[in-house]
C-alpha positions in Angstrom: 65.0 28.7 7.9 66.7 32.0 7.2 67.6 33.2 3.8 71.3 33.2 3.0 73.1 36.5 2.2 73.4 35.5 -1.4 69.7 34.9 -1.7 68.9 38.2 -0.1 71.2 40.0 -2.5 69.5 38.1 -5.4 66.1 39.2 -4.3 67.2 42.9 -4.1 68.8 42.8 -7.5 65.8 40.9 -8.9 63.4 43.5 -7.5 65.5 46.4 -8.9 65.7 44.8 -12.4 61.9 44.2 -12.4 61.1 47.7 -11.3 63.3 49.1 -14.1 61.5 46.8 -16.6 58.2 48.1 -15.4 59.3 51.7 -15.7 60.7 51.1 -19.2 57.4 49.4 -20.2 55.0 51.9 -18.6 56.8 55.2 -19.4 56.1 55.2 -23.2 52.4 54.8 -22.5 52.4 57.5 -19.8 54.4 59.9 -22.0 51.7 59.5 -24.7 49.0 60.3 -22.2 50.9 63.3 -21.0 51.5 64.6 -24.6 47.8 64.3 -25.3 47.2 67.0 -22.6 50.2 69.2 -23.5 50.4 72.2 -25.8 51.8 72.2 -29.3 54.9 74.2 -28.6 55.8 72.1 -25.5 55.6 68.9 -27.5 57.6 70.3 -30.5 60.3 71.6 -28.2 60.6 68.3 -26.4 59.7 69.6 -23.0 57.0 67.0 -22.2 58.4 64.2 -20.0 56.4 63.2 -17.0 53.7 65.9 -16.6 51.7 67.9 -19.1 53.2 71.2 -20.1 50.8 74.0 -21.2 47.7 72.0 -20.4 45.6 71.6 -23.5 42.2 70.0 -24.2 41.7 71.5 -27.6 42.4 68.2 -29.4 40.0 66.2 -27.2 37.3 68.8 -27.8 38.0 68.8 -31.5 37.6 65.1 -31.7 34.7 64.5 -29.3 32.6 67.4 -30.6 32.5 65.7 -34.0 29.3 63.5 -34.4 31.1 61.4 -37.0 33.6 60.3 -34.3 30.8 58.8 -32.2 29.2 57.1 -35.2 32.5 55.6 -36.2 33.1 54.5 -32.5 29.8 52.7 -32.5 30.8 51.1 -35.8 34.0 49.8 -34.2 32.1 48.3 -31.3 29.7 46.5 -33.7 32.5 45.3 -36.0 34.6 44.1 -33.0 31.7 42.2 -31.4 30.5 40.6 -34.7 34.0 39.9 -36.0 35.1 38.3 -32.7 32.0 36.1 -32.6 32.7 34.9 -36.2 36.4 34.3 -35.5 35.7 32.5 -32.3 33.2 30.2 -34.0 35.4 29.3 -36.9 38.5 28.9 -34.7 36.7 26.7 -32.1 35.1 24.4 -34.6 38.2 23.9 -36.8 40.4 23.4 -33.7 38.1 20.9 -32.1 37.8 18.8 -35.3 41.5 18.8 -36.1 42.3 17.8 -32.5 40.7 14.4 -33.0 43.3 11.9 -34.2 40.7 9.6 -35.6 39.5 12.2 -38.1 40.0 10.9 -41.7 42.4 13.2 -43.6 43.4 15.0 -40.4 47.0 15.7 -41.5 45.8 17.0 -44.8 43.4 19.5 -43.3 46.1 20.7 -40.8 48.6 21.0 -43.5 46.2 22.9 -45.7 45.5 25.3 -42.8 49.2 25.8 -42.1 49.8 26.4 -45.9 47.5 29.5 -45.7 49.8 31.0 -43.1 52.6 31.4 -45.6 50.7 31.9 -48.9 47.8 34.2 -49.6 45.9 35.2 -52.7 47.1 38.8 -52.6 45.5 42.2 -52.4 44.0 42.5 -55.8 42.3 39.0 -55.8 40.9 39.8 -52.3 39.5 43.1 -53.5 37.9 41.5 -56.6 36.4 38.7 -54.4 34.9 41.2 -51.9 33.5 43.2 -54.8 32.0 40.2 -56.6 30.3 39.1 -53.3 28.6 42.5 -53.1 30.3 43.2 -49.7 31.7 46.6 -50.6 30.6 49.2 -48.0 29.2 46.4 -45.7 30.2 45.1 -42.3 31.1 41.7 -43.8 34.0 43.2 -45.8 35.6 44.0 -42.5 34.6 41.1 -40.3 34.8 38.0 -42.6 38.1 38.3 -44.5 40.9 37.2 -42.1 38.3 36.0 -39.5 40.2 32.8 -38.9 43.8 33.0 -37.6 45.5 29.6 -38.1 48.1 30.5 -35.4 45.2 30.9 -32.9 43.6 27.7 -34.2 46.8 25.7 -33.5 46.9 27.1 -30.0 43.3 26.1 -29.3 43.9 22.7 -31.0 46.7 22.0 -28.6 44.5 23.0 -25.7 41.8 20.5 -26.8 44.4 17.8 -27.3 45.5 18.2 -23.7 42.1 17.2 -22.4 41.6 13.6 -21.2 40.0 11.3 -23.8 38.0 9.8 -21.0 35.7 12.8 -20.9 34.6 12.3 -24.5 34.4 8.5 -24.2 32.2 8.8 -21.2 29.9 11.2 -23.0 29.7 8.9 -26.0 28.7 6.0 -23.8 25.9 8.2 -22.4 24.7 8.9 -26.0 26.0 12.4 -26.5 26.6 13.6 -30.1 29.8 15.4 -31.1 28.0 18.7 -31.0 26.7 18.0 -27.5 30.1 17.0 -26.3 31.6 20.2 -27.6 28.9 22.5 -26.2 28.2 20.8 -22.9 31.6 19.4 -21.9 34.5 20.8 -23.9 33.7 24.5 -24.0 32.7 24.9 -20.3 36.2 23.5 -19.5 37.9 25.8 -22.0 37.2 29.2 -20.5 40.9 30.1 -20.3 41.6 29.5 -24.0 38.3 31.0 -25.0 39.0 34.2 -23.1 42.5 34.3 -24.7 41.0 33.9 -28.2 38.4 36.6 -27.4 41.2 39.0 -26.3 43.3 38.2 -29.4 40.5 38.7 -31.9 38.9 41.6 -30.2 42.1 43.6 -30.0 42.8 42.8 -33.6 39.3 43.8 -34.7 39.4 47.0 -32.7 42.7 48.2 -34.2 42.0 47.0 -37.7 41.7 49.8 -40.3 43.1 48.7 -43.6 40.1 46.5 -44.6 37.7 49.4 -44.0 40.0 51.8 -45.7 40.2 49.5 -48.8 36.6 48.3 -49.0 34.6 51.3 -47.8 34.1 54.9 -49.1 31.2 55.9 -46.9 32.5 57.8 -43.8 29.4 56.8 -41.8 30.6 53.2 -42.1 34.2 53.7 -41.1 35.5 52.3 -37.8 37.1 54.8 -35.5 40.6 53.7 -36.5 40.0 55.0 -40.0 38.5 58.2 -38.7 41.5 58.8 -36.5 43.9 58.0 -39.3 42.1 60.6 -41.6 42.1 63.1 -38.7 45.9 62.7 -38.3 46.4 63.1 -42.1 44.1 66.1 -42.2 45.9 67.8 -39.2 49.3 67.1 -40.7 48.3 68.7 -44.0 46.5 71.7 -42.4 49.7 73.6 -41.8 50.4 73.8 -45.5 46.9 74.8 -46.6 46.3 78.1 -48.4 43.2 80.0 -49.7 39.9 78.3 -49.2 41.6 75.2 -47.9 42.9 77.2 -45.0 39.6 78.0 -43.4 40.0 75.3 -40.7 43.8 75.3 -40.8 44.2 77.2 -37.6 41.9 74.9 -35.6 43.5 71.8 -37.0 47.1 73.0 -36.7 46.5 73.7 -33.0 46.0 70.0 -32.5 48.4 68.6 -35.1 51.3 68.2 -32.7 49.5 66.1 -30.1 46.8 64.6 -32.2 48.8 61.3 -32.6 48.9 61.1 -28.8 45.2 61.7 -28.5 44.3 59.2 -31.1 46.4 56.5 -29.4 44.8 57.3 -26.1 41.3 57.1 -27.4 42.0 53.9 -29.4 43.9 52.0 -26.6 41.7 53.1 -23.7 38.9 50.4 -24.1 41.5 47.7 -24.5 43.3 48.8 -21.3 40.0 48.8 -19.4 39.0 45.2 -20.5 42.5 43.6 -20.4 42.8 43.4 -16.5 39.6 41.2 -16.4 41.0 38.8 -19.0 44.6 38.7 -17.8 44.3 35.6 -15.6 42.6 33.6 -18.4 45.1 35.0 -20.9 48.1 33.6 -19.0 46.4 30.2 -18.4 45.2 29.8 -21.9 48.5 30.6 -23.6 50.5 28.3 -21.3 48.1 25.4 -21.5 47.4 25.8 -25.2 51.0 26.1 -26.3 52.7 23.5 -24.1 51.8 19.8 -24.0 53.0 17.1 -21.6 
């Protein structure tokens, strides 16, 4: 059966619209990459569009020759792995428990969880809590507060609720405990939603900087996001430096115009590398976990 003329026109228009959307989505990222390799004058003059102008690697050299950068990069990897593991554990256990309709007080616990999405203790109480726990300048100050996202928990809860009750009933008849049911039956069937949660939490932990900025004052413990933030701030202020403060001003001012582009490239690159491998699970997990019926 041949396609009608109207359907052929629709496919052409649809293809054109999708191509334009792809260009509009990809171009900002590409422009940032191009700016990271361009000269200061070209960026300031607005001459950088699709290709680097005045090819420049000074910023990359400036950043990558700093040993603190690699220490902070290692810290970010550790914080991301540990934080994601904690978040995934808390989210999975709470979502699985609240997905059971026979749980006493189920509505209360769900309501209490949702309540925290709209009301929080505030910045000062959080700071005092971290300080009283002795977590200042520790990994736990970055990984534990905010480890549980109620929004992600509700998505995972919906995913668990969509599973047939017969799976759990059969396991109970065979003598399985709730923990064995979760570990041996539910989680192996939950790879899409687990991969989605890992992606959500890992990206959030990788980009997080405010917690470390607030609870840490040792630069050897900073994540790379705080290092790059301080680098941008230092490069921005370098142009106005005088006297002894101007010793490194020339070197920093050379990278001040494209340092934001470089920092974005260095920060986003690991996520861009990992995302294609998680994309199929991401789509399946979001669709199944957010739509029932």
